[in-house]
DRENFI-883463 format. One record per residue (C-alpha): residue in one letter; x, z, y; residue number from 1. Coordinates in steps of 0.5 Angstrom, whole numbers, always signed. Layout:
N
- a; X; Z; Y; NUM
...
***
This chain:
442
- m; +240; +208; +221; 1
- e; +248; +206; +221; 2
- k; +254; +209; +221; 3
- s; +255; +208; +228; 4
- t; +248; +210; +231; 5
- f; +250; +217; +227; 6
- e; +257; +218; +230; 7
- e; +254; +216; +237; 8
- k; +248; +221; +236; 9
- v; +253; +227; +234; 10
- s; +258; +225; +239; 11
- t; +253; +225; +244; 12
- l; +248; +231; +243; 13
- s; +253; +235; +241; 14
- g; +255; +242; +244; 15
- d; +248; +242; +247; 16
- e; +242; +244; +245; 17
- h; +236; +241; +244; 18
- s; +230; +243; +240; 19
- w; +230; +237; +236; 20
- v; +237; +236; +234; 21
- d; +240; +241; +229; 22
- f; +248; +241; +227; 23
- k; +250; +244; +220; 24
- q; +257; +244; +217; 25
- d; +256; +247; +211; 26
- y; +249; +246; +209; 27
- y; +246; +249; +202; 28
- g; +238; +248; +200; 29
- g; +238; +251; +193; 30
- g; +241; +256; +188; 31
- i; +241; +262; +192; 32
- k; +233; +262; +194; 33
- y; +235; +265; +201; 34
- r; +238; +258; +202; 35
- k; +233; +255; +200; 36
- a; +228; +259; +205; 37
- e; +232; +257; +210; 38
- f; +232; +250; +209; 39
- i; +224; +249; +209; 40
- k; +224; +253; +216; 41
- d; +229; +248; +218; 42
- v; +225; +243; +216; 43
- a; +219; +246; +218; 44
- a; +220; +248; +225; 45
- l; +224; +241; +226; 46
- a; +217; +238; +223; 47
- n; +213; +242; +228; 48
- t; +217; +242; +235; 49
- l; +214; +238; +240; 50
- s; +220; +234; +243; 51
- g; +216; +227; +246; 52
- r; +220; +223; +240; 53
- d; +218; +220; +233; 54
- t; +224; +223; +229; 55
- h; +228; +229; +230; 56
- y; +235; +230; +226; 57
- i; +239; +235; +222; 58
- f; +245; +233; +222; 59
- i; +250; +235; +217; 60
- g; +257; +236; +216; 61
- i; +259; +238; +223; 62
- d; +263; +243; +226; 63
- d; +262; +247; +232; 64
- g; +266; +242; +236; 65
- g; +262; +237; +234; 66
- n; +267; +234; +230; 67
- i; +265; +230; +223; 68
- v; +268; +234; +218; 69
- g; +264; +233; +212; 70
- a; +264; +235; +206; 71
- n; +269; +232; +199; 72
- e; +265; +231; +192; 73
- e; +268; +238; +190; 74
- e; +265; +242; +195; 75
- i; +259; +238; +194; 76
- e; +259; +239; +187; 77
- n; +262; +247; +185; 78
- s; +258; +249; +190; 79
- e; +260; +257; +190; 80
- e; +256; +263; +189; 81
- g; +250; +259; +185; 82
- q; +249; +256; +192; 83
- k; +247; +248; +191; 84
- h; +250; +244; +198; 85
- i; +244; +240; +201; 86
- l; +248; +233; +199; 87
- a; +248; +235; +191; 88
- y; +240; +233; +191; 89
- d; +238; +226; +192; 90
- e; +232; +224; +198; 91
- s; +227; +225; +192; 92
- d; +229; +232; +189; 93
- l; +229; +234; +197; 94
- q; +222; +231; +198; 95
- q; +219; +235; +192; 96
- i; +222; +242; +195; 97
- i; +219; +240; +202; 98
- d; +211; +238; +198; 99
- t; +212; +244; +194; 100
- y; +213; +249; +200; 101
- l; +210; +245; +206; 102
- s; +202; +243; +207; 103
- p; +202; +239; +211; 104
- y; +209; +236; +209; 105
- p; +214; +231; +213; 106
- e; +217; +226; +209; 107
- p; +224; +225; +211; 108
- s; +230; +220; +209; 109
- l; +236; +223; +207; 110
- y; +242; +218; +210; 111
- t; +249; +219; +207; 112
- f; +256; +217; +210; 113
- e; +263; +217; +208; 114
- f; +268; +219; +212; 115
- e; +276; +219; +210; 116
- g; +273; +220; +202; 117
- d; +268; +225; +206; 118
- k; +261; +225; +206; 119
- a; +256; +227; +212; 120
- a; +249; +226; +213; 121
- a; +243; +225; +217; 122
- l; +236; +228; +216; 123
- a; +231; +224; +219; 124
- i; +224; +228; +220; 125
- p; +219; +224; +223; 126
- r; +214; +227; +227; 127
- l; +208; +230; +224; 128
- e; +201; +227; +225; 129
- k; +197; +232; +223; 130
- g; +200; +238; +224; 131
- p; +202; +244; +225; 132
- c; +206; +244; +218; 133
- v; +205; +251; +215; 134
- t; +209; +254; +209; 135
- s; +205; +254; +202; 136
- k; +208; +258; +198; 137
- k; +213; +264; +198; 138
- i; +220; +265; +197; 139
- k; +221; +271; +194; 140
- d; +227; +276; +190; 141
- d; +227; +283; +187; 142
- e; +230; +285; +193; 143
- s; +227; +281; +199; 144
- i; +221; +276; +201; 145
- y; +225; +270; +204; 146
- l; +218; +265; +206; 147
- r; +212; +267; +205; 148
- s; +206; +263; +206; 149
- g; +201; +261; +212; 150
- q; +207; +261; +216; 151
- i; +209; +256; +222; 152
- f; +216; +255; +225; 153
- i; +218; +252; +231; 154
- r; +225; +250; +234; 155
- k; +228; +254; +241; 156
- g; +234; +252; +243; 157
- s; +238; +252; +237; 158
- s; +234; +257; +233; 159
- n; +228; +258; +229; 160
- e; +223; +262; +230; 161
- m; +215; +264; +229; 162
- i; +210; +260; +233; 163
- d; +207; +265; +239; 164
- h; +199; +262; +241; 165
- e; +201; +258; +246; 166
- y; +205; +253; +242; 167
- l; +200; +253; +236; 168
- e; +195; +250; +242; 169
- k; +200; +246; +244; 170
- i; +200; +243; +237; 171
- i; +193; +243; +236; 172
- n; +192; +239; +244; 173
- y; +198; +234; +242; 174
- r; +193; +233; +235; 175
- i; +187; +232; +239; 176
- d; +190; +228; +244; 177
- s; +193; +224; +239; 178
- e; +187; +223; +235; 179
- k; +183; +221; +242; 180
- e; +188; +214; +243; 181
- d; +186; +213; +235; 182
- i; +179; +213; +237; 183
- l; +180; +209; +245; 184
- d; +184; +204; +241; 185
- s; +178; +203; +236; 186
- v; +174; +202; +242; 187
- h; +178; +197; +245; 188
- k; +178; +194; +239; 189
- a; +172; +194; +238; 190
- v; +171; +190; +246; 191
- e; +176; +184; +244; 192
- l; +172; +182; +238; 193
- g; +167; +177; +244; 194
- p; +159; +178; +245; 195
- e; +158; +173; +239; 196
- l; +161; +177; +233; 197
- i; +157; +183; +236; 198
- e; +151; +179; +235; 199
- k; +153; +178; +228; 200
- m; +155; +186; +228; 201
- s; +148; +187; +230; 202
- s; +144; +184; +225; 203
- a; +149; +187; +220; 204
- v; +146; +194; +223; 205
- e; +139; +191; +223; 206
- e; +140; +189; +215; 207
- g; +143; +196; +214; 208
- s; +149; +194; +212; 209
- v; +153; +198; +218; 210
- p; +149; +204; +218; 211
- i; +148; +207; +226; 212
- d; +147; +215; +228; 213
- h; +143; +217; +235; 214
- d; +141; +223; +238; 215
- d; +136; +225; +242; 216
- g; +141; +224; +248; 217
- a; +142; +217; +247; 218
- s; +148; +217; +245; 219
- v; +149; +212; +239; 220
- g; +155; +212; +234; 221
- v; +157; +206; +229; 222
- e; +160; +208; +223; 223
- q; +165; +201; +221; 224
- q; +163; +200; +214; 225
- f; +168; +194; +211; 226
- t; +165; +190; +205; 227
- r; +170; +188; +200; 228
- q; +166; +183; +195; 229
- p; +164; +185; +190; 230
- p; +162; +192; +193; 231
- t; +161; +198; +188; 232
- t; +159; +205; +188; 233
- g; +166; +207; +187; 234
- d; +168; +202; +193; 235
- e; +164; +206; +198; 236
- e; +169; +213; +199; 237
- l; +174; +207; +198; 238
- n; +171; +203; +204; 239
- q; +171; +209; +208; 240
- d; +179; +211; +207; 241
- i; +181; +202; +209; 242
- s; +177; +203; +215; 243
- l; +181; +209; +217; 244
- w; +188; +205; +215; 245
- r; +186; +199; +219; 246
- v; +184; +203; +225; 247
- r; +191; +207; +223; 248
- d; +196; +203; +219; 249
- s; +200; +210; +218; 250
- y; +194; +212; +215; 251
- r; +195; +216; +207; 252
- l; +191; +219; +203; 253
- d; +191; +226; +202; 254
- r; +193; +228; +194; 255
- h; +187; +230; +192; 256
- p; +183; +224; +194; 257
- l; +189; +219; +191; 258
- w; +189; +223; +184; 259
- g; +182; +222; +184; 260
- y; +182; +215; +185; 261
- y; +188; +214; +179; 262
- t; +182; +218; +175; 263
- k; +177; +212; +177; 264
- a; +180; +206; +178; 265
- e; +175; +202; +173; 266
- t; +170; +204; +178; 267
- l; +173; +200; +184; 268
- n; +174; +194; +187; 269
- l; +182; +193; +187; 270
- d; +182; +186; +191; 271
- r; +189; +185; +195; 272
- e; +187; +190; +202; 273
- a; +185; +195; +196; 274
- v; +192; +194; +192; 275
- e; +196; +195; +198; 276
- f; +192; +201; +201; 277
- l; +193; +206; +194; 278
- t; +200; +202; +193; 279
- n; +202; +206; +200; 280
- s; +199; +212; +199; 281
- s; +202; +212; +192; 282
- l; +209; +211; +196; 283
- s; +208; +217; +200; 284
- y; +208; +222; +194; 285
- q; +213; +219; +191; 286
- l; +209; +214; +186; 287
- p; +210; +207; +184; 288
- g; +203; +205; +184; 289
- i; +204; +201; +179; 290
- y; +197; +202; +176; 291
- w; +194; +199; +182; 292
- l; +200; +193; +182; 293
- h; +199; +191; +175; 294
- t; +195; +186; +175; 295
- s; +198; +182; +181; 296
- g; +203; +176; +181; 297
- i; +210; +177; +184; 298
- g; +209; +174; +190; 299
- t; +204; +179; +192; 300
- i; +207; +185; +188; 301
- l; +214; +184; +193; 302
- d; +210; +182; +200; 303
- i; +206; +188; +198; 304
- l; +213; +192; +197; 305
- l; +216; +189; +204; 306
- n; +211; +191; +208; 307
- t; +211; +199; +206; 308
- k; +214; +204; +210; 309
- d; +222; +202; +210; 310
- t; +225; +209; +209; 311
- s; +230; +210; +204; 312
- h; +225; +214; +198; 313
- i; +220; +209; +199; 314
- r; +224; +203; +199; 315
- k; +229; +205; +193; 316
- v; +222; +206; +189; 317
- g; +220; +199; +191; 318
- a; +226; +197; +189; 319
- e; +226; +200; +182; 320
- i; +219; +197; +181; 321
- l; +222; +190; +181; 322
- f; +227; +192; +177; 323
- a; +222; +195; +172; 324
- r; +219; +189; +171; 325
- g; +225; +184; +170; 326
- q; +224; +180; +178; 327
- r; +231; +179; +179; 328
- e; +230; +175; +186; 329
- g; +224; +179; +188; 330
- f; +230; +185; +187; 331
- e; +234; +181; +191; 332
- e; +230; +179; +197; 333
- f; +227; +186; +197; 334
- i; +234; +189; +197; 335
- e; +237; +184; +203; 336
- n; +230; +185; +207; 337
- s; +230; +193; +207; 338
- d; +235; +196; +212; 339
- a; +233; +202; +209; 340
- i; +238; +201; +203; 341
- s; +242; +196; +205; 342
- l; +244; +199; +211; 343
- h; +244; +206; +208; 344
- g; +248; +204; +201; 345
- y; +244; +203; +195; 346
- g; +248; +206; +188; 347
- p; +245; +203; +183; 348
- y; +244; +196; +186; 349
- e; +249; +192; +181; 350
- e; +248; +196; +176; 351
- y; +241; +195; +177; 352
- l; +242; +187; +177; 353
- q; +246; +187; +171; 354
- e; +241; +191; +168; 355
- i; +235; +187; +170; 356
- d; +234; +183; +164; 357
- s; +235; +188; +159; 358
- k; +230; +190; +155; 359
- r; +225; +194; +156; 360
- e; +227; +201; +153; 361
- s; +234; +201; +157; 362
- k; +232; +199; +163; 363
- l; +227; +206; +162; 364
- d; +233; +210; +162; 365
- y; +234; +208; +170; 366
- v; +227; +209; +172; 367
- i; +223; +215; +168; 368
- e; +223; +222; +168; 369
- s; +224; +224; +162; 370
- e; +222; +221; +155; 371
- s; +216; +225; +152; 372
- y; +211; +229; +155; 373
- n; +207; +235; +151; 374
- l; +202; +237; +157; 375
- s; +196; +243; +157; 376
- f; +193; +244; +162; 377
- g; +185; +246; +163; 378
- d; +182; +240; +160; 379
- v; +187; +236; +159; 380
- s; +192; +236; +152; 381
- e; +196; +231; +151; 382
- r; +203; +228; +147; 383
- i; +206; +222; +151; 384
- d; +211; +218; +148; 385
- i; +214; +213; +155; 386
- k; +218; +209; +152; 387
- n; +214; +207; +145; 388
- i; +208; +207; +149; 389
- e; +204; +200; +149; 390
- k; +200; +197; +155; 391
- d; +192; +199; +153; 392
- e; +194; +206; +152; 393
- i; +199; +206; +158; 394
- l; +192; +204; +161; 395
- a; +188; +210; +157; 396
- k; +193; +215; +159; 397
- i; +193; +215; +166; 398
- p; +186; +217; +169; 399
- v; +187; +223; +163; 400
- v; +193; +224; +166; 401
- a; +191; +223; +173; 402
- k; +185; +229; +171; 403
- g; +191; +234; +169; 404
- l; +194; +232; +175; 405
- q; +188; +234; +180; 406
- t; +187; +241; +176; 407
- a; +194; +243; +176; 408
- q; +195; +242; +184; 409
- q; +189; +245; +185; 410
- y; +191; +252; +182; 411
- v; +197; +250; +185; 412
- d; +194; +250; +193; 413
- d; +189; +256; +190; 414
- s; +195; +261; +188; 415
- g; +201; +258; +189; 416
- t; +203; +258; +182; 417
- r; +203; +254; +177; 418
- v; +207; +249; +181; 419
- h; +212; +247; +174; 420
- q; +205; +245; +170; 421
- r; +204; +239; +176; 422
- n; +210; +236; +176; 423
- k; +210; +235; +170; 424
- f; +203; +232; +170; 425
- k; +205; +229; +176; 426
- n; +212; +226; +173; 427
- c; +209; +224; +167; 428
- l; +205; +219; +171; 429
- h; +210; +217; +174; 430
- d; +214; +215; +168; 431
- l; +207; +212; +165; 432
- e; +206; +207; +171; 433
- f; +214; +205; +170; 434
- a; +212; +204; +163; 435
- l; +206; +200; +165; 436
- g; +211; +196; +169; 437
- s; +216; +195; +164; 438
- v; +210; +192; +159; 439
- t; +207; +188; +163; 440
- t; +212; +182; +164; 441
- e; +213; +182; +157; 442
***
């Protein structure tokens, strides 16, 4: 979003009640648990609300009269009474909070703008394709419960409300209709294949490479299998996932299947298409996906990264990948062709350019969460020194850490606790990938 677009939307929409817009003057998302719960409710409500629009917004730093008043650095950094201003977080921090408390969770983009030294912002929340968005974890203190697991919120007028049965039916029907459109799109693509290719497909069916099912009513369903050479046993599930992605390019893996692919990468045929699909899925969970990219040349990597969704948190990670690899020309081209960065502004850009030829250890300081990890959960127990680990050891550790992440994620899903353990494993996987990127080009 450009600054002029932000100003136009604020001036046009303020003063009226819109179910897809929320205006905030002083907006706090953490510190006090009540504030965090309110932030989660705001995001969930806007993600669930059916407005006919692809994106809903929370505008931050806007007073009741629709004026852009913003917040200065002191107000942002020194919030009162333990509260934490929403602009004190970066986009990846906000995404991690959303990921922890909502399932399925939206992936918002945070656009920040300066007005005479003060900051205002827009949090753009995309339409959730697989709704409804449900709270997955409780927020409470000794006195009150501010958020319960299993709640569904929607936006009505200028307030958030618990969903009623009628609106829930609307969300379900909307999802069904969307999936119908995908199915019809697939049918249209099949029709466009033409008789010659259909005949070849028929031969493939007879040979067993495209399985079909039929019932007594003579209705026939064809399961589309895309064979990538050479096919492997581990590729069977991946082929099905790639088939879904080909039909709907917004399709991404859920967490558990993605962590699973990290644990069994050796069984997969990682051709260009598989690498692109798995990288896109990793980026949607704030992982760099270097594990999939590391054997590719810079031209392929740059092409894949430029085909990712142009949102600031995804493109930020893409820039960090090229920085870690020391790819100056690729980094500059990527920044130039990423509207989410070039229009929004990307803080470390100049500093990254200055440091891009530095030694591995120096560059890692910019992109990793921690220099070392002591992990212990389930069957996994590992001590890992991110800055001093070599390539072969990185490749051996990534599947092990992913297995621990799978176990910890399942525990979080089942009990709503041990989130910090899950986050340690995820951060370690994130840092191992960047360590891999930094040694690949040495």
